[in-house]
C-alpha positions in Angstrom: 176.1 124.2 121.6 174.6 126.1 124.6 176.9 129.0 123.7 175.4 129.1 120.2 178.2 126.9 118.9 180.8 129.6 119.6 184.1 128.4 121.0 184.5 129.4 124.7 187.2 131.9 125.2 189.1 133.1 128.3 186.9 134.9 130.7 187.2 138.6 131.0 187.5 139.3 127.3 184.9 141.1 125.3 184.1 138.2 123.0 183.6 135.4 125.5 181.3 132.7 124.1 177.6 133.2 124.7 177.9 136.9 125.6 177.1 140.1 123.8 179.4 143.0 123.1 179.0 144.2 126.7 180.2 140.7 127.9 176.8 140.0 129.4 175.2 136.5 129.0 172.8 135.9 126.1 169.8 134.4 127.8 168.3 131.6 125.8 165.6 129.0 125.7 166.5 125.3 125.3 164.1 123.0 123.5 164.8 119.3 123.3 163.0 116.0 122.6 162.9 113.3 125.3 166.0 111.4 124.0 168.1 114.6 123.9 166.8 115.6 127.3 168.3 112.4 128.7 171.6 113.2 127.1 171.7 116.7 128.7 170.4 115.6 132.1 173.1 113.0 132.4 175.9 115.6 132.5 174.1 118.9 133.4 171.7 120.0 136.1 169.4 123.0 136.2 172.0 125.2 137.8 174.5 124.2 135.1 172.1 125.2 132.4 171.5 128.5 134.2 175.2 129.2 134.3 175.3 128.7 130.6 172.6 131.2 129.9 169.6 128.8 129.7 166.6 130.3 131.5 163.9 127.9 130.4 164.1 124.3 129.1 161.1 122.6 127.6 160.2 119.4 125.7 159.7 119.7 121.9 156.5 117.7 122.3 155.0 120.0 125.0 152.6 122.9 124.4 154.7 126.0 124.5 153.8 129.7 124.5 155.6 132.4 122.6 158.7 134.0 124.2 159.5 136.9 121.8 162.9 138.6 121.5 164.6 135.5 122.9 166.8 133.1 120.9 166.0 129.3 121.2 168.5 126.5 121.1 167.0 123.3 119.7 168.6 119.9 120.4 166.6 117.2 118.7 166.9 113.9 116.8 166.9 114.0 113.0 163.4 112.5 112.6 160.5 113.6 110.3 158.3 114.3 113.3 160.9 116.5 114.9 161.3 118.5 111.6 157.6 118.9 111.4 157.3 120.2 114.9 160.2 122.6 114.4 158.7 124.0 111.3 155.4 124.5 113.2 157.3 126.5 115.9 158.8 128.7 113.2 155.4 129.3 111.6 154.0 130.3 115.1 156.9 132.7 115.6 157.6 131.4 119.1 161.1 132.8 119.4 163.4 135.4 117.9 166.1 133.2 116.3 166.5 129.4 116.0 169.8 127.7 116.6 169.0 124.1 115.5 171.2 121.2 116.6 170.7 117.6 115.6 171.9 114.8 117.8 173.3 112.9 114.8 173.8 113.6 111.1 170.7 115.0 109.4 169.9 113.1 106.2 169.8 115.2 103.0 166.1 114.2 102.4 165.1 115.6 105.8 167.2 118.7 105.2 165.4 119.3 101.9 162.0 118.7 103.6 162.9 121.2 106.3 163.9 123.8 103.7 160.6 123.3 101.8 158.5 123.7 105.0 160.3 126.9 106.1 160.2 128.4 102.6 156.5 127.8 102.4 155.9 129.8 105.6 158.6 132.4 104.9 160.5 131.8 108.1 163.9 130.6 106.9 165.5 133.9 107.8 164.9 133.2 111.5 167.1 130.1 111.3 170.5 131.3 112.6 172.3 127.9 112.6 171.9 124.2 111.7 174.5 121.9 113.2 175.1 118.1 113.3 176.4 117.6 116.9 177.1 113.9 116.8 176.0 113.5 120.4 173.5 110.7 120.2 174.9 108.9 123.3 174.9 109.3 127.1 178.0 109.8 129.2 177.3 108.9 132.8 181.1 108.7 133.6 184.2 110.2 132.2 185.3 106.8 130.7 181.8 105.3 130.2 179.1 105.8 127.7 175.7 104.3 126.9 173.6 104.5 123.7 170.4 104.5 125.9 168.8 101.7 123.8 166.8 99.7 126.4 166.1 96.0 126.1 168.7 95.5 123.3 169.5 91.9 124.4 165.8 91.1 124.2 165.4 92.7 120.8 168.4 90.9 119.3 167.2 87.5 120.5 163.5 87.9 120.1 161.9 85.7 117.4 159.5 88.5 116.7 162.3 90.7 115.3 162.4 90.8 111.5 165.5 91.0 109.5 164.6 94.6 108.7 164.1 95.5 112.3 167.5 93.9 113.3 169.2 95.8 110.4 167.6 99.1 111.6 168.9 98.4 115.2 172.4 97.7 113.9 172.4 100.9 111.9 171.4 102.9 115.0 174.2 101.3 116.9 176.7 102.1 114.2 175.5 105.7 114.0 175.9 106.2 117.7 179.3 104.5 117.8 180.4 106.8 114.9 179.4 109.8 117.1 181.4 108.4 120.0 184.5 108.0 117.8 184.0 111.4 116.4 183.8 112.9 119.9 187.0 111.1 120.8 188.5 112.3 117.4 189.9 108.8 116.9 189.7 106.2 114.1 190.4 102.9 115.8 191.2 99.5 114.6 188.2 97.2 115.1 187.9 93.6 116.2 184.8 91.5 117.0 183.7 87.9 117.3 182.3 86.2 114.3 178.7 85.3 113.6 176.6 87.6 115.8 175.5 91.2 116.1 179.0 92.4 117.0 180.4 91.3 113.6 177.5 93.1 111.8 178.3 96.3 113.7 182.0 96.0 113.0 181.4 95.5 109.3 179.1 98.4 108.9 181.1 100.7 111.2 184.2 99.9 109.2 182.4 100.8 106.0 181.0 104.1 107.5 184.4 105.2 108.8 186.1 104.3 105.5 183.5 106.2 103.5 183.8 109.2 105.7 187.6 109.3 105.6 188.0 108.5 101.9 185.1 110.4 100.4 184.1 113.3 102.7 185.1 116.7 101.6 185.8 117.6 105.2 187.2 114.9 107.4 185.8 115.5 110.8 188.4 113.3 112.5 191.3 115.7 111.8 190.7 119.4 112.3 193.8 120.6 114.1 197.2 119.8 115.5 195.8 118.3 118.7 193.7 115.9 116.6 196.8 114.9 114.5 198.5 114.0 117.8 195.5 112.0 118.9 195.5 110.1 115.6 199.0 108.9 116.3 197.7 107.0 119.3 195.1 104.8 117.7 193.0 102.7 120.1 191.6 99.3 119.4 187.8 99.1 119.4 186.7 95.8 120.9 183.1 95.0 120.0 181.5 92.1 122.0 178.2 90.4 122.2 176.5 90.1 125.6 176.2 86.3 125.1 179.9 85.8 125.8 179.4 86.4 129.5 176.0 86.4 131.0 177.3 85.8 134.5 178.7 89.4 134.9 175.2 90.7 134.5 173.9 88.7 137.4 176.8 89.0 139.9 176.4 90.6 143.3 178.9 93.3 143.9 180.5 94.9 147.0 181.6 98.2 145.6 179.6 101.4 146.3 178.6 102.3 142.7 177.7 98.8 141.6 175.8 98.1 144.8 173.7 101.2 144.3 173.0 100.3 140.7 172.0 96.7 141.7 169.6 97.9 144.4 168.3 101.2 143.0 169.0 101.1 139.3 171.0 104.2 138.4 169.2 106.1 135.6 170.6 109.2 134.1 172.9 109.5 137.2 169.9 109.6 139.5 168.4 107.1 142.0 165.2 107.0 143.9 165.1 105.5 147.4 162.0 104.9 149.5 162.9 105.8 153.1 161.0 105.7 156.4 161.1 108.5 158.9 160.9 108.3 162.7 157.1 108.5 162.5 156.9 105.5 160.2 156.0 107.5 157.1 157.4 106.4 153.8 158.7 108.8 151.3 160.6 108.5 148.0 163.7 110.6 147.7 165.7 111.3 144.6 169.4 111.8 144.7 171.8 113.0 142.0 175.0 111.1 141.6 177.0 113.8 139.9 180.6 113.4 138.7 181.1 116.9 140.1 180.5 115.5 143.6 184.1 114.9 144.8 183.0 112.3 147.4 181.2 110.3 144.7 184.1 110.6 142.3 186.6 109.4 144.9 184.6 106.6 146.4 182.3 105.1 143.8 184.6 102.3 142.9 185.7 101.5 146.5 184.4 98.5 148.5 181.4 99.5 150.6 183.2 99.1 154.0 185.8 101.7 152.9 183.1 104.1 151.8 181.5 103.9 155.2 184.8 104.9 156.8 185.2 107.7 154.2 181.7 109.1 155.2 182.8 109.1 158.8 186.0 110.9 158.0 184.2 113.5 155.9 181.6 114.1 158.5 184.3 114.6 161.2 186.2 117.0 159.0 183.1 119.0 158.3 182.2 119.2 162.0 185.6 120.5 162.8 185.4 123.3 160.2 181.8 124.1 161.1 182.6 124.3 164.8 185.6 126.6 164.1 183.4 129.0 162.0 180.6 129.1 164.6 183.1 129.7 167.4 184.7 132.7 165.6 181.2 134.1 164.9 179.8 133.5 168.3 176.8 131.8 166.9 175.1 128.5 167.5 175.0 127.1 164.0 176.1 127.6 160.4 172.6 128.9 159.6 173.3 132.0 161.7 176.6 132.7 160.1 175.1 134.2 157.0 173.4 136.9 159.0 176.6 138.3 160.5 177.7 141.8 159.5 180.6 141.3 157.1 181.8 144.9 157.7 182.1 144.4 161.4 183.7 141.0 161.1 187.4 140.3 161.3 189.3 139.3 158.2 189.6 135.7 159.5 185.8 135.5 160.0 185.2 137.1 156.6 187.3 134.3 155.0 185.2 131.8 157.0 182.0 133.3 155.8 183.2 133.3 152.2 183.8 129.5 152.5 180.2 129.0 153.8 178.7 128.0 150.4 181.4 125.3 149.9 180.7 124.0 153.4 177.0 123.9 152.8 177.5 121.9 149.5 179.8 119.5 151.4 177.1 119.0 154.1 174.5 118.3 151.5 176.8 115.7 149.8 177.6 114.0 153.1 173.9 113.9 154.1 173.1 112.4 150.8 175.7 109.6 151.0 174.8 109.0 154.7 171.2 108.4 153.7 172.2 106.2 150.7 174.6 104.2 152.9 172.0 103.7 155.6 169.5 102.4 153.0 172.2 100.2 151.5 172.9 98.7 154.9 169.3 98.0 155.5 169.1 96.1 152.1 172.3 94.3 152.8 171.1 93.0 156.1 167.6 92.2 154.8 168.8 90.2 151.8 172.2 89.0 153.2 174.0 90.5 150.3 177.3 90.2 152.1 176.8 86.4 152.4 175.8 86.1 148.7 178.8 88.1 147.6 181.2 86.0 149.7 179.7 82.8 148.2 180.2 84.2 144.6 183.7 85.3 145.4 184.4 81.6 146.3 182.2 80.1 143.6 184.8 77.4 142.8 184.4 76.1 146.3 180.6 75.9 146.3 178.8 72.5 146.0 175.3 71.5 145.3 174.7 71.2 149.0 175.8 74.7 149.8 173.7 76.2 147.0 170.6 74.3 148.0 171.2 75.4 151.6 171.3 79.0 150.5 168.2 78.6 148.4 166.3 77.2 151.4 167.6 79.8 153.8 164.6 81.9 155.0 167.0 84.7 156.0 167.7 85.3 152.3 164.4 86.9 151.4 164.8 88.0 147.8 164.0 85.2 145.4 165.9 86.8 142.5 169.0 86.7 144.6 168.6 82.9 145.0 168.1 82.5 141.3 171.1 84.6 140.4 173.3 82.5 142.8 172.3 79.3 141.2 172.7 80.6 137.6 176.2 81.7 138.5 177.0 78.3 140.1 175.7 76.6 137.0 177.7 78.8 134.5 180.8 78.3 136.6 180.5 74.5 136.5 180.0 73.3 132.9 180.4 69.7 134.0 177.6 69.9 136.5 175.5 66.7 136.3 171.9 67.1 135.1 170.6 65.4 138.3 172.3 68.1 140.4 170.8 70.8 138.2 167.4 69.2 138.5 167.7 69.0 142.3 168.7 72.7 142.6 165.9 73.8 140.3 163.4 71.8 142.4 164.6 73.7 145.4 164.1 77.0 143.5 160.6 76.1 142.5 159.8 75.1 146.1 160.6 78.5 147.4 158.6 80.2 144.6 161.3 81.5 142.2 160.2 82.4 138.7 162.1 79.9 136.5 161.5 81.6 133.2 165.0 83.4 133.1 166.7 80.1 133.8 164.7 78.3 131.2 165.8 80.8 128.6 169.5 80.5 129.6 169.2 76.7 129.1 167.8 77.4 125.6 170.5 79.9 124.8 173.3 77.6 125.9 171.9 74.7 123.9 171.5 76.8 120.8 174.8 78.7 121.0 176.8 76.2 123.0 177.5 79.1 125.2 180.4 79.0 127.6 179.9 81.8 130.1 181.8 81.9 133.3 182.3 83.5 136.6 185.8 85.0 137.0 187.9 83.8 139.9 190.7 85.5 141.8 193.8 85.7 139.6 196.8 83.8 140.8 199.5 85.8 142.4 197.7 89.1 142.8 198.2 89.0 146.5 197.0 91.7 148.8 193.2 91.6 149.1 192.7 88.3 147.4 190.8 85.5 149.1 193.4 83.2 150.3 193.0 80.5 152.9 190.6 82.8 154.8 188.5 83.3 151.7 187.1 86.7 150.9 187.3 87.6 154.5 191.1 87.5 154.4 193.1 90.7 155.1 190.1 92.7 156.4 189.6 91.5 159.9 190.5 94.9 161.4 187.8 96.8 159.6 184.9 95.3 161.4 186.2 96.8 164.6 186.3 100.2 163.0 182.6 100.0 162.2 181.6 99.9 165.9 183.7 103.0 166.6 182.3 105.0 163.7 178.6 104.0 163.8 177.7 106.2 166.8 179.3 109.3 165.2 177.7 108.6 161.9 174.3 108.1 163.5 174.5 111.5 165.1 175.3 113.3 161.9 171.8 112.7 160.3 168.4 111.7 161.6 169.3 108.0 161.1 170.0 106.0 164.3 170.0 102.5 162.8 173.5 102.5 161.3 175.2 100.9 164.2 172.8 98.0 164.6 172.9 97.3 160.8 176.7 97.3 160.7 176.9 94.9 163.6 175.1 92.3 161.4 177.0 92.8 158.2 180.1 90.9 157.2 183.0 93.0 156.3 184.4 91.9 153.0 187.0 93.1 150.6 186.6 92.1 146.9 189.4 89.9 145.6 191.3 91.2 142.6 190.1 89.4 139.6 189.6 89.8 135.9 186.2 89.2 134.2 186.1 87.5 130.9 185.6 90.7 129.0 188.7 92.2 130.7 190.7 89.2 129.7 189.6 89.6 126.1 190.5 93.3 126.2 193.9 92.7 127.7 194.7 90.2 124.9 193.4 92.6 122.2 195.5 95.5 123.5 198.6 93.2 123.9 198.2 92.0 120.3 198.7 88.4 121.2 196.5 85.3 121.6 194.7 84.9 124.9 195.8 81.2 124.9 196.1 79.1 128.0 197.2 82.0 130.1 194.5 84.4 129.1 190.8 83.5 128.7 191.5 79.8 129.5 192.9 80.5 133.0 190.0 82.7 134.0 187.4 80.3 132.8 189.0 77.2 134.0 189.6 78.5 137.5 186.0 79.5 137.7 184.5 76.3 136.7 186.4 74.3 134.1 184.9 75.6 130.9 188.1 76.5 129.2 187.7 76.1 125.5 184.7 78.2 124.4 185.8 81.8 125.1 189.4 81.2 124.0 188.3 79.6 120.7 185.9 82.4 120.1 188.5 85.1 120.7 190.9 83.4 118.3 188.3 83.6 115.6 187.7 87.4 115.8 187.4 89.4 112.6 189.5 92.5 112.3 189.2 95.8 110.4 191.3 98.9 109.9 189.2 101.7 108.3 192.3 103.6 107.3 193.5 100.8 105.1 192.3 100.8 101.5 191.4 97.2 101.3 188.4 96.0 103.3 187.9 92.7 105.0 189.4 90.4 107.6 192.9 91.9 107.5 194.5 89.8 110.2 193.6 86.3 109.1 191.3 83.7 110.6 193.6 82.7 113.4 194.4 86.2 114.6 193.5 87.2 118.1 193.9 91.0 117.9 193.1 93.7 115.5 195.5 95.0 112.9 198.1 97.1 114.7 198.5 100.8 114.1 202.1 102.1 113.6 202.2 103.6 117.1 201.0 100.4 118.7 203.5 98.3 116.7 206.4 100.5 117.7 205.4 100.4 121.4 204.6 96.7 121.4 201.0 97.1 122.6 198.0 99.4 122.3 197.7 101.8 125.2 194.1 102.8 124.5 191.0 100.8 124.0 187.3 101.3 123.5 185.2 98.4 124.7 181.5 98.2 123.6 179.1 95.5 124.6 176.0 94.9 122.5 173.1 93.8 124.7 173.8 95.7 127.8 176.6 96.4 130.3 176.9 97.3 134.0 179.1 99.0 136.5 180.8 95.7 137.6 182.4 95.3 134.2 183.2 99.0 134.0 185.0 99.0 137.3 186.8 95.8 136.4 188.2 97.4 133.2 189.2 100.6 135.1 191.1 98.5 137.7 192.9 96.7 134.9 193.8 100.0 133.2 195.1 101.5 136.5 197.2 98.4 137.3 198.9 98.4 133.9 202.4 99.8 133.4 202.3 102.2 131.7 198.8 103.1 132.7 196.3 102.3 129.9 193.3 104.3 128.9 190.1 102.4 128.4 186.6 103.6 127.6 183.7 101.3 128.3 180.3 101.5 126.6 177.2 99.4 125.9 173.8 99.7 124.3 172.4 100.4 127.8 173.5 100.2 131.5 171.3 97.3 132.8 170.7 96.2 136.4 170.5 92.5 137.2 166.8 92.7 137.9 166.1 94.3 134.5 168.3 91.7 132.8 166.3 88.9 134.4 163.1 90.6 133.2 164.5 90.5 129.6 165.3 86.8 130.0 161.7 86.2 131.2 160.1 87.9 128.3 162.4 86.1 125.9 161.4 82.8 127.4 157.7 83.7 127.0 158.1 84.8 123.4 160.1 81.7 122.4 157.7 79.3 124.3 154.7 80.8 122.4 156.2 79.9 119.1 
């Protein structure tokens, strides 16, 4: 799209994409609306846009001045207001040519309206292209996507939502999922639980896919030999409602990426952290968590103690290389290396100077992660997140007394943390006596917790007979699991490493508090476990019932609620858009979608797309990725949701739902 929808070719040729006959870049203006801006900013930064010939990028809604003799790339949603604004830009002759790209399919009525408006102003000759890009989703990770629909869980459950509004939301979800599948060039089999939003999405998505495959003059799912090969490996699309497992949205995590999201709420792959300098001044800093950052890519899913060690190793490696370069140049710092005379330098020094930009980028990355880690450690110590994580890892061992003790502990300063801990305890113990629940709730009220989220969870469980659970360590996984020593088992040597690295880390940046923080933080390694959604996906890919060894074992081990999730999975509806007949193809007792030929021959599906309606998080994403990596042969799973939601934001949605239902 940024190369004017020309396929990129090998560099060095005269017809490389986005270049003129002299092989020079065609400089362009990028105009997008706020939604499409978020799509772009998730995967590209300003430097990336510049590398692709974009000199200026502006919002469609902003006041813009004319830039003549320059083509403009428009990336906008197919909405009447966007069409009107585009036609106004054409009438004002802001740019030379207009390359129009819609994030999803442009309805014929809007296309005709666009044609009428441009014909009336005599500007249609300036429109060089009109494309449907099918890109109305965000992609924060290689195997993760988000529709960027905030507060979907609240919208679906709100009594104020009319049937028309719900239907419109379902259609938007279906449209975005269609774009995801088209991007993947894959027509999956589809399975979903009965009776909720997931079934509505499955039914409409099946109809949309079938209509496109059967009736379209051009099938966009098969355009070349590579696409035909991809179609032979059909994945299973598992659509799920957030209601099946509320616990995963409230868990505390110990992995780097999930911790950052819990504390700082990753938005568009950016976080904002308020930090205090040596003079006591507070300032908010913004950091980009880019997939192009090799340190982030390699460490995002690792336990936080391991990330701290990786930061130390990276800083030491950087110091060694920097010292070598400054020694050869006879200068005091890297900043002075750039001023050396290249002609007078030796070949060895020239190579070192050439590597200076890469070293500078590495230093910026290490500085960023050092600052993030320092801030994380402050929050961990202040909120005792290590203690809370350990308690949740051993939730099956917790009692009413231990939960009340944690609630009343003044060292645990965050009230939401205490509420989350009790909700997880309650969901993991379906047989908990009402008197015990009342006693714990009284303790929560006494310390000042907002009880609205808990009240709504009670309503939701009574209405839906919900059986949500906390996953416990799988039997026989060994290694890092919490055995007799609990979550601390197998990691006793790491705490000693912290004392040795803390001084070196503290000297790398301006922070001097890392050592003292580490000394008060427990060193834990997460046990290997499968969350309920992972259990469902495993059974769907295997093409067999979850049964007593699947969902039941996970739920029962966590708290004894064994029947609900298993029964729900056995009652999934299934669709195959490639089959002529529509409906529940696998029967009422099936537990997996209808199998493709490739999956049938191999015995199980090797690819899956998991989509949660109502919000997802990085805990589920990482759990699914771990399952995929452990599988033999290795499976490929893509995780998506209507939005990536932090625990705090999810509690806010529950609060508003309680208020709206209480006012009825």
